[in-house]
N, C-alpha and C positions, 0 to 999 in steps of 0.2 A: 113425276119425272124426277130422274137422279141427279142429284147436285154434284156437278163434276169440278172438284178442285186438283188441279194436278201439282199443286205446291206442296201437298203433301209428301210426294216421292222426295222432293229436294230436302224438306225439313226433316224427313226420317234419315237421309243419308249425313245431314248434319250432327244427326245425334250419334253416329257411330264414334267408337273410341278411334282416336287418331293412331295410325301405326308407329308414329315415334312418340307417343305418349311419354310423359316423365315417369320413371319408375325408380323409387328410392333404393331398391335393391340391386339395382342394373349396375355395371361399371360406368361410372359418370364420364369419364374420358372416352372412352370409346363410344357412348352414347353421343355425347357432344360432337365428336367427329363425324357420327353419321347425319346429325342434324345439319352441321354446317355443310357438309356436301350435298345434302337435298336441298337445302336451302338456296345455296347458289345456283343449283341446277334449275330449281323452279323459277326463280329470278331471271335465268338466262343470262347470267354474268358471263359465260365463255363467249357467247354471241355477240355479247356488247364489246367485249377486251377484245376481240378480235379486231375489231375497228379502231383500237386505240391510235393516237398519235401524239406526238411530242407537244408538251404545254407549252406555249408561247402566251405571255400576257402582253396584251396591248392597252396602254392606259388612254383612256378618252377624256379625262376630265380629272383635275386635281384642284380641290378647292378648299380654301382655309376657311372654318366654320368657327363659331365660339366653343372653345375647349377642345377642338378636334380637328383634324384634316380629313375630308371625304375624298375617296378615289372613287371612278367609276372605270372599270376594265371590263375586257372581254378575254376570252381563251376558248380554244377548241378542246372540248373533252374528248371527242371522237371526231374522226374525219367527216367533215360536212355538218358539224354540230356546235354551233357558237353559244357559249355560256354567258349572259351578261351579269356582273356584280358590282356591288357596291361594299366599299371597304372603309371604315371609318376607324382611325387610329387616334387615341386620345393626346393631346399636347400636354400633359403632365411632368414631362420631363424623365420618366423611368426608361431605364435601359432596355426592358422588353415587357410586352404586355400580353397577358392571357387573350386567348382568342375565344368569341363566343359566335358560333353559327347560327344564322337566323333563316327559317324555313318558315314563310308563309303559309296557310292553306288556300282554300278557294276563296281568296280575296280579290282584289281588283291587279294585285301584282306586290312585287317586291319594293316598290316605292313606300309602300306603307311601313316598311321597316325603318326608314329613313325619316319618317313624318312628313311626308311629300303628298300633296294634294294633287291629284290629277283627274279624277273622275267623280260625278253624283254619286254618293252614297259611301265614298271613301270616310266621310267623317265618323261614320259607326266602326269603322276598324282603328280609326286614329285615337278613339278612345283609349285602347288599352294595348294595341298590336304593334307599337312603336318599338319594336324588340330593339334595334342598334343603337337607338337614343338612349334607351334605358341602360343597354349595356355599357355604352362609354360614362354615363354618370356612375356606374359602379366599377368603373376602372378596365373595363375589357376593350380590347379592340374587336368590332363586329364586322363580321363578313355575312353579306347579305346574297344569297343565290337566287335567281328568278328560276323557278322549277319549270321544266318541260311540259308545255300544254297549257300555261297559265302566263297572265300577264302579258309582257313583251313576246312571249314565247308561244302564244295561242297560235293555232295553226291557221296559215294563210288560205287552205284550202277551204275552209267554213265560209269565208266571203263569197265563194262561187257555187255554194251548195246549201243544204240544210243545216241550220245550227241547233243542235238539239241537246238534250240532257236538262233542262231547266236550271240553268244557272251554272252548268259544268262544262265550262268552254274545253276541258282536256279529253272529251269523249273521242273525238276523232284520232288524237294522239295515240289515245290508250288502244282503240281498236286495230289501228294500222300498226302499231308494235307487235300485238298478237299476231296479227295477220303476216309479219314478217319473222315471226319467230322468236320475239322478245317480250317483256314486259314492261310498261311504262313504268313501275316502282323500281325495277330494276335500272333503268335509265337515269332515273331521279338518284339512286344511290351512288351510280358511277359518278354522276355531275359532283355531288357533294365530296366524294373521295379525290377526284381530279380538283375540285375547288380547293380542298387542303393541300394538294401539290402545289396549287399556283401561288399560295402564300410564301413560299419559298424566294417569289420574285421580291419581297418587301422586308424593308429592315424592321427590327424592334418588335418583333412577334415572337413570343413565345409558343413555338410549335409542339411543346412537350405539355401543354396544358390547354387543351381544348375542349369545350363545352359544344353541345349542339341541342338548340332550344326551337320547338315547331309546334304550332297548334293546328289541331284537327288534321286535313291531310298532309300538313307540315309536320304534325306530330308522329304519323305513320311513317314519313320520311326519315323523320329523325329516330325513330327506332329501329327501322331497316338498316339506315346508315350506320348506326352504333354496332348492329350485329355484323357488318361487313367490316368497318375500318376501326381497327383496335387503336388509332391514335386519338380517337373520341374519347376522352376520360369520363365525361359525365353527360348523360343524355337525359333530356328532360321533353318528354311528349306530353302535351297537354290535350285534353279531350280527344283521344286516340286510340286507347287502349281498352279493349273489350273483348269477350269472345267473339270469334266468327260468327257463333249461332245467333248472338243476341244483338249484334249491330249489323255488319253488311249481310248476315244470312236471314235476320228477320225484317229488314226492311229495305227499301230503295236507298242505295248510296252511288256516288260517282263511280264511275265503271274503274277508274285508276286505282282503286282500293283493292281491287280483285286480282290474284295471281292462281292460274290453274293448278289444280291439285293439292292447293297449300292446306286446306282444311282435312285433307285426306290422310295428311303426314304429322301435322301438328297444329296446335293452337298458339296464340301469341304467348303464352306462359312457358312455353317450351323453348321458345327462341331466346328468351332471356339468357339461356346457357353461353349464348355467343357472345354476349356482353360482360356476363359476370367473368371475374371479380372486380370490374370496373364499376362506376358509381351509375344509377338508374333512379331517377325520381319520377314517378307517375302523376300527374295532376289532371283530376278529374272532378265534375260538377255532380254532385248529388241529382240533380233534378236535368240532367243531360239527357234529352230525348232521343238522340241519335247514337250515343254510346252509352248505353243504360250503367249506372253504378254497379248493379246486381253482376252483371258482366264482368267489369272491371274487378270487383271484389274476388270473383272466381279465380280470374286470370293472375290477380297479385297473389292468391293463396299459393300457386303454382311458383311463380316467381320467387316468393320468399324461400320455398323449399328447394328451388336450384341453387340460389344464392348460398343457403346454408350448406349445401353439399359442397359448394364451391369454395367454402371457408370464409365467405364475405357476407355474414348475415347483416351485417351494419351498413353495407352498401347499398341497399335499395330501400324504398320508401314510397308509399301511397299517401298522397294528399288529397283529401277529399274537401272541395269547397262547396259553399251554398249556393253556387250559380248554377246556370244551365251549361249550353255549349259556348262558353265565353273563355277568353284568355285572362286570367287574373295575375296581370304583370306585377302587382305589389307582393303578392303571395310568391310568387315565382322568384324574382330577383331579391326579395328578402331573404329566400332559402338559399339562392346561390352565394350570396354576401356571407351569411353564417357558414355555408359549406367550406368555405376558403379557409 
């Protein structure tokens, strides 16, 4: 009896050359414009922006901590969509502080960034993923954004029906976004951009010096957010960048990683043209089982060529750690400090 393996069809399609593949001989600026137009179209940013609303910050909590003040606030990024945030501002007396945006991946939520224990299992994330506390120690103000479909923003609908996805609570949110002509990644990118807008409400922040750091799903959102919003001057995606084929194409990943038609037009390396010449630092584990380092190296070889073409060869970097799918806070924040 013949063995039936229909996966072969999609595997073959993922081997095709993207329609907007980087070509060193092509006009770089014209190509970048094409990539930008298609990127915005695929994320469905037009659909999302059409529901935009005025940013109104509502502060829910202001707490003096040891060495910093912690604010908890919300704002609507679009009509009917409330975004909860934590903002930590150091108390060292500087007139202005650079800002570090913190994006957790598929953890229990953004409370991990501020070192808060809420749920069983949080201790594993608290070992290394207290992004905001580390940022404050290094002289940054830290903006923690709860991503759509995660933490406090998990869908209420799931309590009435099936919870699927083996630990990926954003499945329902991702699928209904697609159903309504949107993408969850586009919505997350929009929230980051509007989160930057919300910072105008606060004093002592240097909005010309913004870094974005995220791990895993937060790293993907970091990368795409930097592609979208030029106010992000340094993007540091951790354990998130690999070829589409070797990562989300070769194995099961959360639905939030998938954008219809993305691999048809480009791979993650091509998208770096939307970040260059701003700084980009990839951090990936050599034994990461879900974002294989071979795919990361392949993507970075394209990124390097793109940055050279943009006249910014020294503005990108790949750091390979000896770890698996793990956020190496010592490496990341050590690099940030030296980068300043």
